[in-house]
C-alpha positions in Angstrom: -38.0 -39.6 2.3 -36.5 -36.2 3.0 -38.1 -33.6 5.2 -39.1 -30.9 2.8 -40.1 -28.7 5.7 -36.5 -28.1 6.8 -35.5 -24.5 5.8 -32.7 -24.3 3.3 -29.6 -22.4 4.3 -29.9 -18.8 3.3 -27.3 -17.5 0.9 -25.5 -14.7 2.7 -24.7 -12.5 -0.4 -23.9 -9.4 1.7 -21.6 -11.3 3.9 -19.7 -12.8 1.0 -19.4 -9.4 -0.6 -18.0 -7.9 2.6 -15.5 -10.7 2.9 -14.4 -10.3 -0.7 -14.0 -6.6 -0.2 -12.0 -7.1 3.0 -9.7 -9.5 1.1 -9.3 -7.1 -1.8 -8.3 -4.3 0.6 -5.7 -6.6 2.2 -4.2 -7.3 -1.2 -4.1 -3.5 -2.1 -2.5 -2.7 1.3 0.1 -5.4 0.7 0.8 -4.2 -2.8 1.2 -0.6 -1.5 3.8 -1.7 1.0 5.8 -3.7 -1.6 5.6 -0.9 -4.2 7.1 1.5 -1.7 9.7 -0.9 -0.5 10.8 -2.6 -3.7 9.6 -0.3 -6.6 7.3 -1.4 -9.4 9.6 -4.1 -10.8 10.4 -5.6 -7.4 6.8 -5.9 -6.3 6.0 -9.1 -8.1 2.5 -10.7 -8.0 3.8 -13.7 -6.0 5.5 -11.4 -3.5 2.3 -9.4 -3.1 0.3 -12.7 -2.6 2.7 -13.8 0.1 2.7 -10.4 1.8 -1.2 -10.4 1.8 -1.3 -14.0 2.9 -3.6 -15.0 0.0 -3.5 -17.3 -3.0 -2.0 -16.0 -6.3 -5.3 -16.2 -8.0 -6.8 -13.9 -5.3 -4.3 -11.2 -6.3 -5.3 -11.5 -9.9 -9.0 -11.1 -8.9 -8.2 -8.0 -6.9 -7.2 -5.8 -9.9 -6.4 -6.2 -13.6 -2.7 -7.0 -13.4 0.1 -5.2 -11.6 -0.6 -1.9 -13.2 -4.2 -2.2 -11.9 -2.8 -2.9 -8.4 -0.7 0.2 -8.5 -3.7 2.2 -9.7 -5.8 0.8 -6.8 -3.0 1.6 -4.4 -2.9 5.2 -5.7 -6.7 5.5 -5.4 -6.6 4.2 -1.9 -3.9 6.6 -0.9 -5.9 9.6 -2.3 -9.0 8.4 -0.4 -7.1 7.8 2.9 -7.3 4.0 2.9 -8.3 1.1 0.7 -11.7 0.8 2.5 -12.6 4.4 1.6 -11.7 4.3 -2.1 -15.2 3.2 -3.1 -16.8 6.2 -1.4 -17.7 8.9 -4.0 -15.3 11.8 -3.7 -18.1 14.3 -2.9 -19.2 12.1 0.0 -15.8 11.9 1.7 -15.9 14.0 4.9 -13.2 16.5 4.1 -14.6 17.2 0.6 -18.3 17.3 1.8 -17.2 19.9 4.4 -15.6 22.0 1.7 -18.7 21.8 -0.5 -21.1 22.7 2.4 -19.0 25.7 3.5 -20.7 28.9 2.3 -17.7 31.3 2.6 -15.5 30.9 -0.5 -12.4 32.1 1.4 -12.9 29.5 4.0 -13.6 26.9 1.3 -10.2 27.6 -0.2 -8.6 27.4 3.3 -10.2 24.0 3.9 -9.1 22.8 0.5 -5.5 23.9 1.0 -5.5 22.1 4.3 -6.2 18.8 2.5 -3.2 19.0 0.3 -0.3 18.0 2.6 -2.1 14.9 3.6 -3.0 13.9 0.0 0.5 14.4 -1.3 2.1 12.9 1.8 0.1 9.7 1.2 0.0 9.5 -2.6 3.3 11.2 -3.5 5.6 8.2 -2.8 3.4 6.0 -4.9 3.3 8.5 -7.7 7.1 8.6 -7.7 7.1 4.8 -8.1 4.7 5.2 -11.0 6.8 7.9 -12.6 10.0 5.9 -12.3 8.5 2.9 -14.0 6.3 4.6 -16.6 9.0 5.3 -19.2 9.1 1.6 -20.2 5.5 0.6 -19.3 2.7 1.8 -21.7 0.1 0.7 -19.2 1.6 3.0 -16.6 1.7 5.9 -19.0 -2.0 5.4 -19.5 -2.4 5.5 -15.7 -0.6 8.8 -15.5 -2.9 10.3 -18.1 -6.0 8.9 -16.4 -4.9 10.2 -13.0 -4.2 13.6 -14.4 -7.6 13.7 -16.1 -9.4 12.6 -13.0 -7.7 15.3 -10.9 -8.4 18.0 -13.4 -12.1 17.0 -13.7 -12.5 17.2 -9.9 -10.9 20.6 -9.8 -13.2 21.6 -12.6 -16.2 20.8 -10.5 -14.8 22.7 -7.6 -14.2 25.8 -9.7 -17.7 25.5 -11.2 -19.1 25.5 -7.6 -17.2 28.7 -6.9 -18.5 30.2 -10.1 -22.1 29.2 -9.4 -21.9 31.1 -6.1 -20.5 34.2 -7.7 -17.2 33.9 -5.9 -14.8 34.2 -8.8 -13.2 37.5 -9.7 -14.7 39.3 -12.7 -13.7 37.8 -16.0 -12.3 34.6 -14.6 -14.1 31.5 -16.0 -14.5 28.3 -14.1 -12.3 26.5 -16.6 -9.4 29.0 -16.1 -10.0 28.9 -12.4 -9.6 25.1 -12.4 -6.3 25.5 -14.3 -5.1 27.9 -11.6 -6.1 25.5 -8.8 -4.5 22.6 -10.7 -1.2 24.5 -11.0 -1.0 25.9 -7.5 -2.0 22.7 -5.8 0.3 20.5 -7.9 2.5 17.9 -6.2 5.6 19.6 -7.6 4.9 22.8 -5.6 4.2 20.8 -2.4 7.4 18.8 -2.8 9.5 21.8 -3.7 8.4 23.8 -0.7 7.9 21.2 2.0 10.4 18.5 1.0 12.9 20.7 -0.9 12.9 23.9 1.0 11.9 22.6 4.4 8.7 24.6 4.8 6.4 23.5 7.6 3.0 22.1 6.7 1.4 25.1 8.4 3.5 27.5 6.3 2.7 25.7 3.1 -1.0 25.6 3.8 -1.1 29.3 4.7 0.7 30.2 1.6 -1.4 28.0 -0.6 -4.7 29.3 0.9 -3.7 32.9 0.5 -2.4 32.4 -3.0 -5.6 30.6 -4.1 -7.7 33.4 -2.6 -5.7 36.2 -4.3 -5.8 34.4 -7.7 -9.4 33.3 -7.7 -11.8 35.4 -5.6 -13.5 38.7 -6.2 -12.4 41.5 -3.8 
């Protein structure tokens, strides 16, 4: 007869989720390294599995195909790491600091200061994406989705400025978001910092001043 009084082993759901998330992050980090080293075509699923030290099926569970892995890598780069990608954008420290700042001029200075880090992390992956997208419909869809996500985020930022009465007279939040979108584009960062050799401090100062002049009431 079995001893029914013996407690059954408790199922550690939280621990299993944490382990699965750690494994997924390891896969994304491995995929990121291989995308940057070998390009999209060269970063095969078996190579990513070997780099991460996991089974092939584990890679397929981490994201929907290789395009999904590149998407996850880009999202991780934007967030500053695979472990931070699941944190809502507004709750990330740099963004929450911008939201909480009451002075709109200082808000734009803080936002400008985030741009070199963002483009420094995500720019190389976006160049991989752009190079492969011409022949990959799934990657073209990713390009559109990334553009839409970025524009939506800037729309919320512009709406915040509008709600605080910070925008210059006649400037709508929608048009303000278009201006931020254009001035803070990767192309401008790359042209000035990578192409023309501006220092990060010079780029941030120019960007902050230009945003303030274009958006804010006198």
